[in-house]
N, C-alpha and C positions, 0 to 999 in steps of 0.2 A: 610462551614464545611461539611464534608461528614459523613453521619450517616450510619453505617453498620448494626447493629442489634438494632432494636427499639422495646422495650417491652411496650405493651399497656395493662394495667390492668384495670379492671372495679372496680369502688368504692364499689360495693355491692357484691364482690366475696365471702364474708363470708356467705351471705344469699342464693346465687344462686349456689354455688359450681362451679363457672366458673374459669377455670385456665387462667392465663395470655396468651394473644394472642401474638405470636412472629411473627413479620413481618421482613423478610430479604430483605432489599432494595439493589438492585444492580444498581449502577450508572455507565453507560458506557460513556467513553470519546473517542474522536478521537485523535489518536496518529500517528506519523510517526517516523520511525527509519531508520537510515542509518548505516550499519556496513561494515567494511573493513576486508576481509579475506586475509590471507597470500598468496603471489603469487606462492609459491612452490606447491600449490595444483593442481591436475588435474581437468578437467571440472567435472568429475563424483564426485570427493571428494567435490568440491565447491557446487555442486547442493545438495549433501547429507547434507552438513552443513546448507544450506538455508532451506531445508526441515525439518531438526531437529528443527530449531527455529520457523518455521511456525507451526509445529505440537505442539510444546510447547504452542504457543499462542492459537491454537484452543482447546487444552485440557483444558486451563484455561477459556474457554468460549468466546474467542475473535473472532471477525468476520474480516477476512482479506478483505480489500476493494480493494487494488491495490498492485501489486508487480512489481518491475522493476529491471532488471539486467543491471547495467551500465557497466559491463565488467571490463577488466583490464585497470586501469588508473594509471598515474603517481601521486605519493604523493607530497604534497607541500614541505615536508621536510622528511629526512630519519627517519624511525621508526624501531628500532631493526635491523639496517643495511639493511633495505629493502627500495627500492625507488618506488615500484609499489604495487598495491593490487587490489583484486576483490571487487568492490563496489556493494552493494545490497541495494535497497530501499524498505521498506514495509510500507504500510499505513493500519491502522486497527482501529477497535472500541474495547475497552477492559475496564475491571475493573481496577482501579489503582493498585490492589494487583498483577495483572498479570505482570505489568511493573517491579516490584521488582524481581519477579522470572526470568523474561527474562534477566534483567541486571546481576543478579547473574550468570546465565548460560553463558552470554557473557564473564564475567570476568574469569570463570572457563575454558572455551574452549581456547585451545592454538592456534587454527586456526584464532581467531578473534584478529586483531591488534588494531582497534579502533571501537567505536560505539557511537552513539548519538541518544537519544530518546527524542522527543519533543511533548508536548500536543498541539494540534491545537486549536487556538481560532476561532471565527466565520469567521474572515476575511481570515485566512489561509485555513479554510475548503472550503470557496467559491472559492479561488484561485486554490486549489487542484482539485476541481470538474471541473472548467473551463479547467485546464491543461489536465485532463484525457479526457474530451470531445474533446478538440482540437486534441490530439494525435489520438483519435479514428476516427475522421473525416478524418484526413490525410490518415490513413490506408484504410478506406472505399473508399475514392475517388480514391486512387491509384489502388485499386483492381477492381473497377467498371468502371473506365474511359477507353475509347478506345484509341488506339494510335491516336495522333493528326495528322490530314491531313494538308498538306501544304495549305496556303491560296490561292495560285494560282489554285490548284486542285479544291478547293471548289468553287471558282469563275467560273471556267470552267464548273463545273457541273450545277451551277445555270443558266448559259447562255444557256446550251443545253436544260435544262428543259423549259426555257422561249421560246426558238425557237420551241420546240415540241408543247407547248400550243398554239402558234400562228398558227401553221399549222393545 
């Protein structure tokens, strides 16, 4: 059960003139959402729509952990006579009230065809972290690795080095 506003009052407030102490507990959960935008949008319009939803989340106090643009993909079945859509994936930490506002805005926006928001449990959270790290390692190794030399060239270099050492 989620406790939003918790009022703690002291039993002797009559005698000490102490007002009740109000504590606002904010419970943040991990969520991921995927939404599909209509394919008739230009790239600028698509990015504008994504930024709108990201700004809405950050205004509500959410922390965006990961954002992935999956691009234009084919839908499993036609939706509103459209067979493709721009997929976007957001992973974030937020208060449960932020989800309600996000989904209301998804429903009101004509550019959104479908959306799904899921709260991550501990296993999904671990998997998401591994997936993010795996994707990051691939990009880092691709950027830092040198072009691979042919094995014959490497063997020839080793032979010449050994000959030089012997001389």
